[in-house]
Each structure stands twice: as C-alpha cells, then as structure tokens.
C-alpha positions as CSV (number, residue, x, y, z in Angstrom):
1,M,-0.2,0.0,0.1
2,L,1.6,3.3,-1.3
3,L,0.7,6.1,1.4
4,H,1.2,10.0,0.8
5,N,0.1,13.0,2.7
6,R,-3.4,14.1,1.7
7,N,-4.6,10.6,1.1
8,I,-7.9,9.7,2.0
9,I,-7.6,6.5,4.0
10,R,-9.9,3.8,5.4
11,V,-9.0,3.1,9.3
12,A,-10.6,0.0,10.7
13,K,-10.3,-0.9,14.4
14,G,-13.0,-3.3,15.8
15,D,-16.1,-2.5,14.6
16,S,-15.5,1.0,13.8
17,V,-14.6,2.2,10.2
18,A,-13.8,5.9,9.4
19,N,-12.5,7.9,6.3
20,C,-9.5,10.0,7.4
21,I,-7.1,12.4,5.6
22,I,-3.3,11.8,6.2
23,L,-1.8,15.1,7.2
24,K,1.7,13.8,8.2
25,M,3.7,10.7,8.3
26,C,5.9,9.6,11.1
27,Y,8.1,6.6,11.7
28,D,5.7,4.8,13.9
29,Y,2.1,6.6,13.1
30,A,0.3,8.8,10.8
31,V,-1.3,12.2,11.8
32,V,-4.7,12.1,10.4
33,K,-7.4,14.5,10.4
34,F,-11.1,13.3,11.3
35,E,-14.1,15.4,11.7
36,G,-11.9,18.4,12.0
37,K,-9.6,17.1,14.4
38,E,-6.2,15.8,14.3
39,Y,-5.2,12.1,15.6
40,R,-2.2,9.9,15.7
41,I,-2.8,6.5,14.4
42,A,-0.8,3.4,14.1
43,Y,-0.2,1.9,10.5
44,D,-1.6,-1.2,11.1
45,V,-5.2,0.1,11.6
46,I,-5.2,1.6,8.1
47,D,-7.3,-0.6,5.9
48,E,-6.8,0.8,2.6
49,V,-6.3,4.0,0.6
50,V,-9.6,5.2,-0.8
51,G,-8.7,8.4,-2.6
52,H,-6.8,11.6,-2.6
53,E,-8.2,14.9,-1.1
54,L,-7.3,17.0,-4.2
55,L,-9.4,14.7,-6.5
56,V,-12.4,14.6,-4.2
57,S,-15.5,16.4,-5.8
58,I,-16.7,19.5,-3.4
59,E,-20.1,19.5,-4.6
C-alpha cells in the first residue's frame, strides 16, 4: 500500500470504520484529520487508501 500526505484512507479498528485524511507521516504513526480534529494512528489500523483529497469533488 502506498501512502502519501493528503491520501484519504479507511481506518478500521474493531467494529469502527472511518475515512480520514493523512496530514503527516511519522516513523511509528500517521497524523490524520477526522471530523476537524487531528489524531495519531498506528499504521496497522489503516485498512486501505480510498482516494486523494485533491481529487474529491466538493459538490
């Protein structure tokens, strides 16, 4: 899986699934934006890349 800043990723942990935007990648975790807040998440909870923020329609 190739990860880049501004990718929209699907995060799966237990029964919870959410789409987040990668803001910054660090050695042990990624900083993501979800519902206007920033969170640190481990790479092992990233399920898949579902798109790129710059390619998403704003309509």
